[in-house]
PASE-51158 format. One record per atom (N, C-alpha, C): residue in three letters; chain; atom name; x, y, z. Coordinates in nm, 2 decimals, padded with zeros to 4 digits. Each point is the difference from the previous one (the first is absolute). Last residue first. Example, Ala and Ser with C-alpha at 12.3 -4.5 7.8 and 13.67 -1.06 7.14 Angstrom:
REM residues 2
<"ser","A","N",<01.28,-00.22,00.71>>,
<"ser","A","CA",<00.09,00.11,00.00>>,
<"ser","A","C",<-00.08,00.11,00.08>>,
<"ala","A","N",<00.03,-00.57,-00.01>>,
<"ala","A","CA",<-00.09,00.12,00.00>>,
<"ala","A","C",<00.09,00.12,00.00>>,
END
This chain:
REM residues 75
<"leu","A","N",<-06.57,02.03,01.10>>,
<"leu","A","CA",<00.12,00.07,00.05>>,
<"leu","A","C",<-00.02,00.15,00.02>>,
<"glu","A","N",<-00.34,-00.32,-00.18>>,
<"glu","A","CA",<00.06,-00.06,00.12>>,
<"glu","A","C",<00.10,00.09,00.07>>,
<"leu","A","N",<-00.23,00.10,-00.43>>,
<"leu","A","CA",<-00.10,-00.02,00.10>>,
<"leu","A","C",<00.06,-00.04,00.14>>,
<"glu","A","N",<00.28,00.06,-00.38>>,
<"glu","A","CA",<-00.06,00.13,00.03>>,
<"glu","A","C",<-00.11,-00.01,00.11>>,
<"met","A","N",<00.21,-00.39,-00.16>>,
<"met","A","CA",<00.10,00.08,00.07>>,
<"met","A","C",<-00.06,00.14,00.04>>,
<"val","A","N",<-00.25,-00.29,-00.28>>,
<"val","A","CA",<00.01,-00.06,00.14>>,
<"val","A","C",<00.09,00.09,00.08>>,
<"lys","A","N",<-00.03,00.11,-00.45>>,
<"lys","A","CA",<-00.12,00.03,00.07>>,
<"lys","A","C",<00.00,-00.05,00.14>>,
<"lys","A","N",<00.36,-00.11,-00.28>>,
<"lys","A","CA",<00.00,00.15,00.03>>,
<"lys","A","C",<-00.12,00.03,00.08>>,
<"leu","A","N",<00.03,-00.44,-00.15>>,
<"leu","A","CA",<00.10,00.03,00.10>>,
<"leu","A","C",<00.00,00.14,00.04>>,
<"leu","A","N",<-00.25,-00.12,-00.37>>,
<"leu","A","CA",<-00.07,-00.04,00.12>>,
<"leu","A","C",<00.09,00.02,00.12>>,
<"pro","A","N",<00.17,00.09,-00.43>>,
<"pro","A","CA",<-00.10,00.10,00.04>>,
<"pro","A","C",<-00.07,-00.04,00.13>>,
<"ile","A","N",<00.31,-00.31,-00.17>>,
<"ile","A","CA",<00.06,00.12,00.05>>,
<"ile","A","C",<-00.10,00.11,00.04>>,
<"gly","A","N",<-00.16,-00.41,-00.20>>,
<"gly","A","CA",<00.05,-00.02,00.13>>,
<"gly","A","C",<00.07,00.13,00.06>>,
<"lys","A","N",<-00.20,-00.09,-00.45>>,
<"lys","A","CA",<-00.09,00.06,00.09>>,
<"lys","A","C",<00.06,00.00,00.15>>,
<"gly","A","N",<00.18,-00.22,-00.41>>,
<"gly","A","CA",<00.02,00.15,00.00>>,
<"gly","A","C",<-00.08,00.07,00.10>>,
<"ser","A","N",<-00.19,-00.46,-00.16>>,
<"ser","A","CA",<00.14,00.04,-00.01>>,
<"ser","A","C",<00.02,00.15,-00.01>>,
<"gly","A","N",<-00.44,-00.19,00.25>>,
<"gly","A","CA",<00.07,-00.01,-00.13>>,
<"gly","A","C",<00.14,00.05,-00.01>>,
<"tyr","A","N",<-00.32,-00.07,00.38>>,
<"tyr","A","CA",<-00.05,00.11,-00.09>>,
<"tyr","A","C",<00.06,-00.01,-00.14>>,
<"glu","A","N",<00.11,-00.32,00.37>>,
<"glu","A","CA",<-00.14,00.03,00.02>>,
<"glu","A","C",<-00.06,00.10,-00.11>>,
<"ile","A","N",<00.47,-00.12,00.01>>,
<"ile","A","CA",<-00.08,-00.12,-00.01>>,
<"ile","A","C",<-00.15,00.03,00.00>>,
<"asp","A","N",<00.31,00.35,00.06>>,
<"asp","A","CA",<00.02,-00.06,-00.14>>,
<"asp","A","C",<-00.09,-00.12,-00.02>>,
<"gly","A","N",<00.02,00.20,00.43>>,
<"gly","A","CA",<-00.07,00.08,-00.09>>,
<"gly","A","C",<00.01,-00.05,-00.15>>,
<"val","A","N",<00.24,-00.22,00.34>>,
<"val","A","CA",<-00.14,-00.03,00.02>>,
<"val","A","C",<-00.08,00.09,-00.10>>,
<"arg","A","N",<00.46,00.08,00.02>>,
<"arg","A","CA",<-00.03,-00.13,-00.06>>,
<"arg","A","C",<-00.15,-00.03,00.01>>,
<"ala","A","N",<00.15,00.38,00.22>>,
<"ala","A","CA",<00.01,00.02,-00.15>>,
<"ala","A","C",<-00.03,-00.13,-00.07>>,
<"val","A","N",<00.00,-00.01,00.48>>,
<"val","A","CA",<-00.11,00.08,-00.06>>,
<"val","A","C",<00.01,00.01,-00.15>>,
<"ser","A","N",<00.31,-00.21,00.35>>,
<"ser","A","CA",<-00.07,-00.08,-00.10>>,
<"ser","A","C",<-00.11,00.08,-00.07>>,
<"asn","A","N",<00.28,00.18,00.35>>,
<"asn","A","CA",<00.09,-00.05,-00.10>>,
<"asn","A","C",<-00.07,-00.09,-00.10>>,
<"ile","A","N",<-00.22,00.17,00.39>>,
<"ile","A","CA",<00.02,00.10,-00.10>>,
<"ile","A","C",<00.09,-00.04,-00.11>>,
<"arg","A","N",<-00.30,-00.34,00.28>>,
<"arg","A","CA",<00.12,00.07,00.02>>,
<"arg","A","C",<00.02,00.10,-00.12>>,
<"ala","A","N",<-00.50,-00.12,00.12>>,
<"ala","A","CA",<00.12,-00.07,-00.05>>,
<"ala","A","C",<00.12,00.08,00.04>>,
<"tyr","A","N",<-00.59,-00.05,00.02>>,
<"tyr","A","CA",<00.12,00.06,00.06>>,
<"tyr","A","C",<00.12,-00.09,-00.05>>,
<"lys","A","N",<-00.44,00.08,-00.31>>,
<"lys","A","CA",<00.04,-00.07,00.12>>,
<"lys","A","C",<00.11,00.08,00.07>>,
<"leu","A","N",<-00.35,00.15,-00.37>>,
<"leu","A","CA",<00.06,-00.13,-00.02>>,
<"leu","A","C",<00.03,-00.06,00.14>>,
<"asp","A","N",<-00.17,00.46,-00.10>>,
<"asp","A","CA",<-00.09,-00.10,-00.07>>,
<"asp","A","C",<00.06,-00.14,-00.01>>,
<"pro","A","N",<00.37,00.35,00.11>>,
<"pro","A","CA",<-00.15,00.03,-00.01>>,
<"pro","A","C",<-00.07,-00.10,-00.08>>,
<"ile","A","N",<00.42,-00.10,00.30>>,
<"ile","A","CA",<-00.02,00.02,-00.14>>,
<"ile","A","C",<-00.15,00.03,-00.02>>,
<"glu","A","N",<00.32,00.06,00.46>>,
<"glu","A","CA",<-00.13,-00.05,-00.07>>,
<"glu","A","C",<00.01,00.04,-00.14>>,
<"val","A","N",<00.43,-00.13,00.32>>,
<"val","A","CA",<-00.08,00.11,-00.05>>,
<"val","A","C",<-00.13,-00.06,-00.06>>,
<"trp","A","N",<00.49,-00.12,00.30>>,
<"trp","A","CA",<-00.13,-00.05,-00.04>>,
<"trp","A","C",<-00.08,00.12,-00.03>>,
<"leu","A","N",<00.55,-00.07,-00.01>>,
<"leu","A","CA",<-00.11,00.08,00.05>>,
<"leu","A","C",<-00.13,-00.05,-00.06>>,
<"asp","A","N",<00.47,-00.15,-00.09>>,
<"asp","A","CA",<-00.10,-00.09,00.06>>,
<"asp","A","C",<-00.11,00.08,00.07>>,
<"arg","A","N",<00.37,00.21,-00.22>>,
<"arg","A","CA",<-00.06,-00.09,-00.10>>,
<"arg","A","C",<-00.11,-00.09,00.06>>,
<"pro","A","N",<00.16,00.51,00.16>>,
<"pro","A","CA",<00.02,-00.14,00.03>>,
<"pro","A","C",<-00.08,-00.10,-00.09>>,
<"val","A","N",<00.17,00.49,-00.15>>,
<"val","A","CA",<-00.12,-00.06,00.05>>,
<"val","A","C",<00.03,-00.15,00.03>>,
<"ser","A","N",<00.32,00.47,-00.04>>,
<"ser","A","CA",<-00.02,-00.14,-00.03>>,
<"ser","A","C",<-00.13,-00.04,00.06>>,
<"phe","A","N",<00.16,00.51,-00.17>>,
<"phe","A","CA",<-00.01,-00.09,00.11>>,
<"phe","A","C",<-00.04,-00.14,-00.05>>,
<"ala","A","N",<00.18,00.54,-00.16>>,
<"ala","A","CA",<-00.02,-00.14,-00.03>>,
<"ala","A","C",<-00.02,-00.08,00.13>>,
<"ala","A","N",<00.05,00.54,-00.25>>,
<"ala","A","CA",<-00.02,-00.08,00.12>>,
<"ala","A","C",<-00.03,-00.14,-00.04>>,
<"val","A","N",<00.22,00.50,-00.21>>,
<"val","A","CA",<-00.05,-00.14,-00.02>>,
<"val","A","C",<-00.01,-00.07,00.13>>,
<"ala","A","N",<00.03,00.53,-00.25>>,
<"ala","A","CA",<00.02,-00.08,00.11>>,
<"ala","A","C",<-00.06,-00.14,-00.02>>,
<"gly","A","N",<-00.01,00.41,-00.29>>,
<"gly","A","CA",<00.07,-00.13,-00.04>>,
<"gly","A","C",<00.03,-00.09,00.12>>,
<"asp","A","N",<-00.24,00.44,-00.03>>,
<"asp","A","CA",<00.14,00.00,00.03>>,
<"asp","A","C",<00.07,-00.13,-00.03>>,
<"arg","A","N",<-00.47,00.08,-00.12>>,
<"arg","A","CA",<00.05,00.14,00.03>>,
<"arg","A","C",<00.15,00.01,00.02>>,
<"asp","A","N",<-00.26,-00.42,-00.07>>,
<"asp","A","CA",<00.04,00.08,-00.12>>,
<"asp","A","C",<00.07,00.13,00.04>>,
<"arg","A","N",<00.01,-00.47,00.28>>,
<"arg","A","CA",<-00.07,00.13,00.01>>,
<"arg","A","C",<00.05,00.09,-00.12>>,
<"val","A","N",<-00.04,-00.55,00.07>>,
<"val","A","CA",<00.09,00.11,-00.04>>,
<"val","A","C",<-00.09,00.13,00.01>>,
<"ala","A","N",<-00.01,-00.55,00.21>>,
<"ala","A","CA",<-00.07,00.13,-00.04>>,
<"ala","A","C",<00.10,00.10,-00.03>>,
<"val","A","N",<-00.05,-00.57,00.06>>,
<"val","A","CA",<00.08,00.11,-00.02>>,
<"val","A","C",<-00.08,00.12,-00.04>>,
<"leu","A","N",<-00.02,-00.54,00.23>>,
<"leu","A","CA",<-00.07,00.12,-00.05>>,
<"leu","A","C",<00.09,00.11,-00.01>>,
<"ile","A","N",<00.07,-00.55,00.00>>,
<"ile","A","CA",<00.05,00.13,00.04>>,
<"ile","A","C",<-00.08,00.11,-00.06>>,
<"ile","A","N",<00.02,-00.57,00.08>>,
<"ile","A","CA",<-00.08,00.11,-00.04>>,
<"ile","A","C",<00.05,00.13,00.06>>,
<"ala","A","N",<00.17,-00.55,-00.10>>,
<"ala","A","CA",<00.02,00.13,00.06>>,
<"ala","A","C",<-00.10,00.10,-00.06>>,
<"asp","A","N",<-00.01,-00.46,-00.12>>,
<"asp","A","CA",<00.09,-00.02,00.11>>,
<"asp","A","C",<00.02,00.14,00.08>>,
<"thr","A","N",<-00.44,-00.20,-00.31>>,
<"thr","A","CA",<00.12,00.09,00.01>>,
<"thr","A","C",<00.08,-00.03,00.12>>,
<"arg","A","N",<-00.29,-00.37,-00.29>>,
<"arg","A","CA",<-00.01,00.10,00.11>>,
<"arg","A","C",<00.12,00.09,00.00>>,
<"gly","A","N",<-00.13,-00.39,-00.30>>,
<"gly","A","CA",<00.01,00.14,-00.05>>,
<"gly","A","C",<-00.01,00.10,00.11>>,
<"arg","A","N",<-00.25,-00.48,00.00>>,
<"arg","A","CA",<00.13,00.04,-00.04>>,
<"arg","A","C",<00.01,00.14,-00.04>>,
<"leu","A","N",<-00.34,-00.31,00.34>>,
<"leu","A","CA",<00.02,00.10,-00.11>>,
<"leu","A","C",<00.14,00.03,-00.02>>,
<"arg","A","N",<-00.32,-00.42,00.20>>,
<"arg","A","CA",<00.12,00.07,00.01>>,
<"arg","A","C",<00.01,00.10,-00.12>>,
<"pro","A","N",<-00.45,-00.19,00.27>>,
<"pro","A","CA",<00.08,-00.01,-00.12>>,
<"pro","A","C",<00.13,00.08,00.02>>,
<"arg","A","N",<-00.27,-00.25,00.40>>,
<"arg","A","CA",<00.02,00.13,-00.06>>,
<"arg","A","C",<00.08,-00.01,-00.13>>,
<"ser","A","N",<-00.10,-00.38,00.27>>,
<"ser","A","CA",<-00.13,00.06,-00.04>>,
<"ser","A","C",<00.01,00.14,-00.06>>,
<"lys","A","N",<00.37,-00.28,00.18>>,
<"lys","A","CA",<-00.04,-00.03,-00.14>>,
<"lys","A","C",<-00.14,00.06,-00.04>>,
<"asp","A","N",<00.42,00.12,00.35>>,
<"asp","A","CA",<-00.15,-00.01,00.00>>,
<"asp","A","C",<-00.04,-00.02,-00.14>>,
END
């Protein structure tokens, strides 16, 4: 589809990891890269493009914080 701009820099894998301080227990789970999520104040997109969209829309270095925000809202 030529009406949609192609974004480079999408992630191939997203894995969330949590470490419990009390005993060092670790949990991890994979997020499907084609999961559709809402990017606040922007649009819906696949989660694997959120970091790149953030860098484009808000400036370099803003993509990962946006991905974190989206994941907190959606997951």
